[in-house]
C-alpha positions, -999 to 999 in steps of 0.1 A, spaced: 0 -2 1 13 32 -7 19 52 23 18 86 8 -12 86 -23 -24 120 -5 1 140 5 1 175 21 33 188 36 29 226 56 2 239 30 -12 272 33 -37 294 22 -41 327 27 -65 350 4 -67 386 2 -96 403 13 -104 436 -3 -127 459 17 -137 488 11 -141 511 48 -147 551 37 -151 571 5 -123 564 -15 -101 540 10 -97 500 10 -87 479 36 -66 451 24 -64 420 51 -49 384 47 -63 363 58 -43 325 63 -77 299 54 -50 273 55 -17 271 84 8 250 75 -6 214 74 7 182 74 -9 150 66 -5 119 45 -39 94 32 -31 55 20 -41 43 -9 -75 28 -2 -83 49 28 -115 59 40 -112 97 65 -132 118 75 -119 158 71 -142 175 93 -150 205 107 -171 246 113 -184 261 90 -147 285 75 -125 254 90 -109 250 55 -123 219 48 -133 230 15 -101 252 10 -82 222 10 -101 204 -15 -97 228 -38 -63 230 -36 -62 192 -40 -81 192 -70 -59 218 -81 -86 242 -86 -65 268 -61 -30 266 -63 -8 267 -22 5 298 -13 27 282 2 42 242 8 37 215 -14 13 188 -23 11 157 -37 -18 142 -51 -5 99 -68 29 116 -68 16 148 -95 12 183 -83 -26 192 -91 -14 233 -97 6 230 -125 -8 196 -136 -45 197 -136 -56 182 -160 -31 151 -159 -45 147 -123 -86 150 -133 -85 125 -153 -78 96 -124 -101 118 -99 -132 125 -88 -151 155 -65 -191 153 -51 -194 185 -41 -231 188 -22 -240 223 -28 -228 225 -71 -235 201 -94 -211 194 -120 -246 180 -139 -258 202 -172 -296 219 -150 -315 214 -182 -306 183 -201 -317 145 -192 -293 131 -169 -281 105 -191 -268 135 -218 -252 149 -189 -231 114 -188 -224 109 -226 -211 143 -221 -192 133 -189 -178 105 -218 -165 125 -246 -147 150 -219 -127 122 -207 -123 104 -232 -136 69 -217 -140 35 -235 -168 32 -251 -173 -10 -233 -157 11 -198 -181 36 -202 -211 11 -207 -196 -8 -176 -193 16 -155 -226 31 -168 -248 2 -161 -229 -8 -127 -235 28 -110 -271 31 -126 -279 1 -110 -265 2 -80 -278 37 -70 -312 34 -83 -317 54 -109 -320 33 -136 -361 52 -137 -343 86 -138 -318 86 -166 -347 109 -192 -355 134 -167 -337 165 -167 -315 173 -138 -335 204 -128 -367 176 -120 -346 159 -100 -351 157 -60 -324 169 -40 -311 131 -30 -320 114 -70 -293 142 -84 -265 142 -59 -263 95 -72 -269 115 -100 -236 134 -97 -217 107 -72 -222 87 -110 -209 115 -130 -176 120 -112 -166 85 -110 -175 70 -150 -138 71 -153 -129 54 -127 -106 79 -103 -86 63 -78 -94 88 -57 -128 101 -46 -134 135 -27 -172 145 -9 -175 178 -1 -209 170 21 -226 149 1 -254 141 24 -262 176 31 -301 177 30 -307 141 23 -330 120 35 -329 96 61 -336 70 34 -310 87 6 -289 92 31 -287 48 34 -275 37 -2 -253 69 -8 -232 53 25 -239 16 12 -228 27 -21 -195 44 -10 -188 9 15 -188 -9 -17 -170 13 -37 -139 15 -14 -141 -24 -4 -143 -32 -36 -124 -11 -62 -102 -3 -34 -109 37 -45 -92 64 -14 -120 89 -1 -112 121 15 -150 132 35 -158 165 47 -192 165 61 -211 174 90 -228 147 101 -208 119 119 -227 89 109 -214 99 77 -179 95 93 -191 65 116 -201 43 88 -176 55 70 -145 65 79 -118 44 103 -101 71 106 -108 109 113 -91 146 105 -99 177 124 -91 212 114 -102 245 129 -87 276 117 -70 262 88 -48 243 113 -52 203 117 -61 200 158 -67 158 152 -60 129 136 -68 98 145 -95 68 149 -132 87 154 -135 66 192 -98 91 200 -121 119 192 -153 112 214 -125 98 245 -103 133 238 -134 153 243 -158 136 265 -187 134 238 -217 123 246 -247 109 231 -286 107 240 -305 74 246 -340 85 246 -366 57 262 -403 55 262 -416 41 289 -448 19 293 -467 48 324 -444 81 341 -416 69 372 -388 81 383 -355 85 367 -338 53 353 -312 38 378 -288 40 351 -256 22 357 -227 49 355 -213 66 338 -253 66 319 -272 91 340 -305 105 334 -305 142 325 -339 145 313 -376 130 325 -408 140 310 -437 119 320 -430 79 304 -398 98 286 -365 96 295 -337 113 282 -302 90 289 -267 105 286 -236 82 283 -206 84 270 -206 86 228 -176 68 223 -194 33 249 -220 7 234 -259 14 237 -260 -20 240 -250 -27 275 -273 0 283 -301 -9 264 -303 -41 277 -305 -33 314 -335 -12 311 -356 -41 286 -347 -63 313 -359 -44 344 -382 -13 329 -415 -17 312 -404 -3 275 -425 12 245 -397 22 223 -363 39 228 -335 58 201 -300 62 206 -291 104 200 -264 113 179 -235 141 196 -239 167 174 -202 170 151 -204 212 162 -203 203 198 -175 171 196 -157 198 184 -161 221 200 -154 201 233 -122 182 220 -106 220 213 -118 232 249 -103 205 263 -77 204 245 -73 236 266 -68 254 224 -60 283 225 -63 291 188 -66 326 174 -86 333 146 -71 337 112 -44 349 117 -48 383 97 -27 419 88 -44 448 74 -31 476 52 -48 507 42 
């Protein structure tokens, strides 16, 4: 396995932002969106790349694809400098931006795929094989003749994933691929990505605000904040560092005193027959559920995952983070 299929070494990205401050006067601010980030991703890894809004996630992805040029440092994808050889790299990567589409808005879905066929010069036999396989796996067969503008968000997202994979990319960048999707659509996308990685060894770098995306797909997670890499390791380690909690919502047959849960679980709210119990996010819910089911008249229960922003905030607080806002220098 290539230990450095994706490699960033002290990569930086600085933007010059002009702001009008008065009549005939402007202020220049230098905003450091990515601040000396270094990491490697091995071929075939699925890695979550998470952080608050404005942390630098999308900027990193855009540098990895060659859309943006780094202000400093060294960046390589499959041995290629993205900003210098963007066209060559394009044949080896796939990109899905959740809030933007690569499909042609007024054309039927199939016409967009035919254009991709020509743009990437995909051999005819391989194109037909890939299209048939991807359309079947993502259940798009009945939608190929539908204009993209008439697709639902979930349908369009699955259509974008097919477009990104028609040319057999070695690495897939996913920027919020499940944003706005319903539970069923999210499940289909996640299952497809698992199969893609297992069967084809596709390297996946995933940015998301949905913690379940990370839990179900990635064995490794990186946290970026204010342009700096703050954590790189397993998701369980992130929970442990941040001391984050999940919530077990329990519906009982009747109103009862607070459930006597084994530590460290604890009741945090009671409202009639419904009770909320907090427990460490790194722990399994199974023993707690089994205990409650055996000792209480249970009707229903559900587990609520911690908000990813809250997990990151707790992690930064526990590390004693004193990170300043993105560095700026103002000049008249």
